[in-house]
C-alpha positions as CSV (number, residue, x, y, z in Angstrom):
1,M,35.4,-42.5,36.6
2,G,36.0,-44.7,33.6
3,L,35.9,-43.7,29.9
4,H,32.5,-45.2,29.5
5,E,30.9,-43.2,32.3
6,S,32.6,-40.0,31.1
7,V,31.1,-40.4,27.6
8,N,27.7,-41.1,29.1
9,S,27.9,-38.0,31.3
10,V,28.8,-35.8,28.3
11,G,25.9,-37.3,26.4
12,V,23.5,-36.5,29.2
13,V,24.8,-32.9,29.4
14,I,24.5,-32.5,25.6
15,G,21.0,-34.0,25.7
16,I,19.9,-31.6,28.5
17,A,21.3,-28.6,26.6
18,L,19.6,-29.6,23.3
19,G,16.3,-30.2,25.2
20,G,16.6,-26.8,26.8
21,A,17.3,-25.1,23.5
22,G,14.3,-26.8,21.9
23,L,12.1,-25.7,24.8
24,W,13.4,-22.1,24.5
25,L,12.7,-22.1,20.8
26,Q,9.2,-23.3,21.4
27,L,8.5,-20.8,24.2
28,A,10.4,-17.8,22.8
29,P,8.3,-15.0,21.3
30,K,7.8,-15.4,17.6
31,E,8.5,-12.4,15.3
32,S,5.6,-10.6,13.7
33,E,4.8,-11.6,10.2
34,L,2.5,-9.4,8.1
35,T,1.5,-9.7,4.5
36,F,-0.7,-7.5,2.4
37,S,-3.2,-7.6,-0.5
38,Q,-5.1,-4.7,-2.0
39,S,-7.9,-3.7,-4.3
40,L,-9.0,-0.3,-5.7
41,L,-12.5,0.8,-4.7
42,Q,-15.0,2.7,-6.8
43,T,-16.2,5.7,-4.8
44,E,-18.4,8.7,-5.4
45,N,-15.8,11.1,-3.9
46,I,-15.5,14.2,-6.2
47,V,-12.0,14.6,-7.4
48,Q,-9.9,17.2,-5.6
49,F,-6.6,18.8,-6.5
50,R,-3.7,19.7,-4.3
51,R,-0.3,21.4,-4.8
52,D,2.6,21.1,-2.3
53,V,4.5,24.4,-2.0
54,R,7.8,22.5,-1.6
55,H,7.2,20.5,-4.8
56,P,5.3,22.9,-7.1
57,D,5.8,20.6,-10.1
58,H,3.6,18.0,-8.4
59,V,-0.2,18.6,-8.8
60,L,-1.9,15.8,-6.9
61,F,-5.4,14.4,-7.6
62,G,-7.6,12.2,-5.4
63,P,-8.8,10.9,-3.2
64,V,-8.0,7.4,-4.5
65,T,-9.3,4.7,-2.2
66,W,-7.8,1.3,-1.7
67,Q,-8.9,-1.6,0.5
68,L,-5.8,-2.9,2.1
69,I,-6.0,-6.4,3.6
70,V,-3.5,-6.8,6.4
71,N,-2.8,-10.5,7.1
72,N,-1.2,-11.6,10.4
73,D,0.6,-14.8,9.4
74,S,2.2,-15.3,12.8
75,E,1.0,-17.5,15.5
76,R,0.5,-14.7,18.0
77,P,-1.3,-11.4,18.0
78,V,0.4,-8.5,16.3
79,S,0.1,-4.9,17.7
80,I,0.6,-2.2,15.0
81,N,1.8,0.8,16.9
82,S,2.1,3.4,14.1
83,M,2.0,4.1,10.4
84,D,4.5,6.1,8.6
85,I,3.5,9.0,6.4
86,P,3.2,7.4,2.9
87,T,5.9,8.1,0.4
88,L,5.2,8.8,-3.3
89,V,7.1,6.4,-5.5
90,E,7.8,7.4,-9.1
91,G,10.3,5.1,-10.7
92,N,13.4,5.1,-8.5
93,D,12.4,8.3,-6.8
94,R,10.8,8.5,-3.4
95,I,9.2,11.8,-2.3
96,S,7.6,12.7,1.0
97,L,4.6,14.9,0.5
98,P,2.5,15.9,3.4
99,D,-0.7,16.1,1.3
100,I,-0.7,12.7,-0.3
101,M,-2.5,11.0,2.6
102,G,-6.2,11.2,3.1
103,N,-8.4,9.2,5.6
104,L,-7.4,6.0,7.2
105,Q,-10.3,3.9,8.5
106,L,-11.6,0.5,9.1
107,Q,-14.0,-1.4,6.9
108,D,-17.0,-0.2,8.9
109,G,-16.0,3.4,8.5
110,A,-14.6,3.9,12.0
111,P,-11.3,5.7,12.1
112,L,-8.2,3.6,12.6
113,S,-6.4,4.2,15.9
114,F,-3.2,2.9,17.3
115,P,-2.2,0.6,18.8
116,Y,-4.2,-1.7,16.5
117,I,-4.1,-5.4,17.3
118,I,-4.7,-8.2,14.8
119,P,-5.2,-11.6,16.4
120,A,-3.0,-14.6,15.4
121,L,-3.6,-16.0,11.9
122,E,-6.4,-13.4,11.1
123,S,-6.8,-10.6,8.6
124,R,-8.2,-7.1,8.8
125,A,-9.3,-4.7,6.1
126,I,-8.2,-1.0,6.2
127,L,-9.4,1.7,3.8
128,V,-6.6,4.0,2.7
129,E,-7.2,7.3,0.9
130,G,-4.4,8.9,-0.9
131,Y,-3.5,11.4,-3.6
132,L,-1.4,10.8,-6.7
133,P,0.5,13.2,-9.1
134,M,-1.1,14.3,-12.4
135,G,0.7,14.7,-15.7
136,K,0.7,17.9,-17.7
137,M,-2.5,19.9,-17.7
138,T,-3.9,19.4,-21.2
139,D,-7.1,20.8,-22.7
140,S,-8.8,17.5,-22.0
141,A,-7.5,17.5,-18.4
142,R,-9.0,21.0,-17.9
143,E,-12.4,19.8,-19.2
144,C,-12.3,16.7,-17.0
145,R,-11.2,18.8,-14.1
146,Q,-14.1,21.2,-14.5
147,A,-16.7,18.5,-14.8
148,S,-16.9,17.7,-11.0
149,L,-16.4,14.0,-11.6
150,A,-15.7,11.3,-9.0
151,T,-12.0,10.4,-8.9
152,N,-12.4,7.1,-10.8
153,A,-14.6,8.8,-13.5
154,F,-12.0,11.6,-13.8
155,M,-9.3,9.0,-14.6
156,Q,-11.6,7.4,-17.2
157,C,-12.4,10.8,-18.7
158,M,-8.7,11.7,-19.1
159,I,-7.9,8.7,-21.4
160,R,-10.4,9.6,-24.1
161,D,-8.0,12.1,-25.8
162,G,-4.9,9.9,-25.6
163,V,-3.3,11.1,-22.4
164,D,-4.0,9.5,-19.0
165,A,-4.0,11.2,-15.6
166,F,-0.3,10.4,-15.1
167,G,0.7,12.0,-18.4
168,N,1.2,8.8,-20.4
169,Q,0.6,9.0,-24.2
170,L,-1.9,6.3,-25.2
171,D,-3.0,4.7,-28.4
172,V,-6.8,5.4,-28.5
173,L,-9.2,3.2,-30.4
174,K,-12.3,4.9,-31.8
175,V,-15.0,3.6,-34.1
176,D,-17.1,6.2,-36.0
177,G,-15.7,8.8,-33.6
178,R,-16.8,6.9,-30.6
179,F,-14.2,6.0,-27.9
180,I,-13.8,2.2,-27.6
181,G,-10.6,1.8,-25.6
182,A,-6.9,2.7,-25.2
183,T,-3.6,0.9,-25.1
184,F,-1.1,1.9,-22.4
185,P,2.7,1.9,-22.8
186,L,4.4,-0.9,-21.0
187,D,7.0,1.5,-19.6
188,G,4.5,4.2,-18.7
189,K,4.4,6.2,-15.5
190,Q,2.5,4.4,-12.7
191,P,3.2,6.2,-9.4
192,S,2.3,4.5,-6.2
193,L,2.1,5.2,-2.5
194,E,4.3,3.2,-0.2
195,V,2.8,2.8,3.3
196,S,4.6,1.1,6.2
197,F,3.5,-0.1,9.6
198,L,5.6,-0.4,12.8
199,T,4.8,-3.2,15.2
200,S,5.3,-3.4,18.9
201,D,8.4,-5.6,18.4
202,S,10.0,-2.8,16.3
203,Q,9.5,-4.5,13.0
204,R,8.5,-2.5,9.9
205,F,6.3,-3.9,7.1
206,A,5.7,-1.9,3.9
207,T,3.6,-2.3,0.8
208,E,3.0,-0.2,-2.3
209,L,-0.6,0.9,-3.3
210,R,-1.0,1.0,-7.0
211,V,-3.7,2.0,-9.5
212,M,-4.1,1.7,-13.2
213,P,-4.8,5.2,-14.8
214,I,-8.1,3.9,-16.2
215,G,-9.6,4.2,-12.7
216,Y,-10.0,0.4,-12.0
């Protein structure tokens, strides 16, 4: 075989290999790709308080309800097999509390069950209820706590005397003794709940659920 034929043979082999690799990349299963967006919902749920015996310094209030939009950005269906127990995130600390999770349901009110499949390039809304830690129990907090308010109204009640539900000191604006608004510290406490989902291809996707202490 001459040099020319050898070079052509090598070229054919390389071409077949590259073609096979390209076909494999096209046919190989794509990894799951989930992204999230969220919004806080106004509900009529009366605020409740919980205390975990393992962390007695954490008094939790809620339920706080988020609408979590789960976007399947991949070109194939994604099966969510499970959801981790949410973790309370306070600054750099992560604390697992068994009582921070409330209900988990679909937009129509049906309970979320696993496995939960999201079709390719589609989104689904999940309602997540959770509980967040309170700050110190002030006189104002006791009054708001005894008023049987909805959770969002409770947070709004708390800020009127200059301390929000998370214990942040606020600059309160009043006109003729009437509450107008409040300024929150930029470095104030804003605890969140981290939730994570495990897919059928063993990938884990996480997001943090946040809320401003004004209840919006």
